[in-house]
N, C-alpha and C positions, 0 to 999 in steps of 0.2 A: 499477492498481498505484501505488502509495507509494516513493520513494525518499529516503531523507536520509543526506548523505556527508558527515563532517567529515573532509577530507584523506583520511589513508590509517589513519586513527586504527580508525573503525571503521562500517559499514555498516548502515541500518534499513529490509530490504524489508517494506512491507506488501502482496503478490498478492491483489486482492479483498476491497477492504474492502465493499461491500456484493452478496450474492448475487442471482442472478436466473433466470427462468425465460422461457425465451421461445415462444410460444404460434403454433397458427398458420401462416400460412405464412413468419414469422419462427422458423420450429422447423428443427432440423438436420437434416430429413429426415421422408418419409412416417413415419409412427405412432410417433415421437420426441419425446418434448419433452424440448428442451434445458435441465437444471438445470444451473446454475451457482455453486456455493456455499460449496464445499471450504472448511467451519467459520469459515466470513469472521465479523467481528466483529456486523456487520450481514447477517442471511441473508435468505433469498430472498423472503419473505412480510413483513420490512420488521421483523421483531422484533428487539432485541438480544439479544446473546450474549454473558454472563457469564461469567468473568471478562473476556474478552479484548476487550471494549467497553471496559470501564472502563479496565482497564488503560493499554489504548491510548491510551487521554481524556487520564489522567493523563502521559501519556509526552510529549503534545502540547502540555501547558500545561507541563511541566517546561523543552523545546526554546524556547515562546513567551516564556519568561523571559530566557534566555538569547543572547536574537535579538540585540542590538546588539553585545556583544562577539564574536560569532560571526561575522557580518558585518563587522567593522573591525578584526579580526588573524588573522595565522599562529599556528597554535598551537606550541608550545614540547611537547617529550616529557621528563620525567622517571621514572627507575625508581625502584621500592617495594618493589622484590624482585623474585627468581625469576617472578614467574609475574604481577606486581601493576603498574602503571604510572599514572600521570596523565598529563594532554596537559591543559593550560593555555592558555586564551584572556584575553590581555589588552587591553585598548585604550586609545587613550592621551587616553581620557575618564577613565578610571579602572574600570570594568567590567573585571570578572576572573571567569571559569569557567573549573568544569576537569569533567571527567570521571577517574572513577576507575576505572578496570577490573580485575581478576580475572579473567586466564586459565587460572587452574587447573581443568580439570570436573569434582573431586572435592572439597575441599580449600575452608575458607574461608580469607581473608585476612585479617591485621590491621596495618595499616600507619601509616604516622605521616605528615601532610600538612599543611604549613604550622603544624609545633609541635600539631597536634591528631591525635587515634586514631580510626582511620576500622575500622572490619569490612563486609567484603565477603564475599556470599553466595561459592561456586563458581561461575565463569563469569558473572560479573556485569559491569554499569556501575551505577556512581553517579554521577549527574548535581550540581553543585555551582553553582547559577549566580550565586552569590557569594564563592565558595571557601572557601567555610566549611559554610555547610549543606545536607546530602544532601534532595531534595523530589522524589527518583526513585531508586529503583534496578531493573533489570531482572528480577531475581529475587523480587524481593520485592512479591506478588501481597495487594493488601489490598482486592479487588471478591472480594463474595461468591460465590461457582458461582449459576448461575441452572435452574434446571428446568422445560423443557417439554413437555406432558403433550398431545399433537394426539389430539381426540376426534372422532369422525364427527359427520356435520351432515346436514341432510334434503334440502340444496343438490341441485339437479339436476345430473346429472354432463355433461359436455360430452362430445359424438360428438365422431369424429375426423372432419378431413376433411382431401381431398386435393387435389393442384394441377398440372395440365397445363401447364408452358410452350412457348412456339413457341420453340425455337433457331434466330433464322434467322441468315444466314450475311453474311461482311459484304462482299457482293456485291450485294447483295439494295436495296432499295427505301428502306431502314430505316439506309444507314448516312447519318451525320451529320458532317458534319466542321469542328470550331470554333477559334478561336485561344485556350489556355486550357484552366483545367479544369469541366467538368460534374459537374453531382451527380446520383447515381444514381438515385436515388427522382424525380427531374422532371424526369430524361428519360425513363423508363418510367413515368411514371405513376401507379407502385407498382401496374404490372398483370404485373411479370415480373420475376423475379431475375437473369436473365443478362444480362450487359452487358457486350462486347469493345473494351477499350479500346486504341488502337493510338498511341503517341506519336511524335511525329518533330521533331527539332532541325535549325534551319537554321544553318547555317556562320556566322558572317557574317565 
């Protein structure tokens, strides 16, 4: 999950950037293939899903152009209308970044910022890394939609497997006491998935 947040202005959250599938003992349970895809920009097969991937890539490039001002200044907020406002980051070195937002979910807005006119689509944010030129708008997608077609192959299908694991109690000889944390796969030698951890804190 990726989260980009600029004060109280807006939060961008990308949950599941790359989909995935677990097989064998790493799956979710008996006879279950754990598929975690959720329309991710990169699907579980490693294929790019457009336009989401390209649009997100353009957003990352726009944020990269703004990084110096974003990291060195606190934003100032200016109203541009009933549903529109500007968040401006101005650094001491002269850098200026502006985010122009339109919170109207149904109507576009035409606003004036720094004596220049901008059209903001409904429910969108425009990024101006120099406080003049728009390099990205969240509602304007310039990437072509991709179409994938899944075709059958002659590959041999995997057969189902089940694994029985011994769940030992914490009273037998398998109990280990250490100072610090231990990594599960190293402790279990990757022969079982169950591990009971008890943590104790000594008062100083």
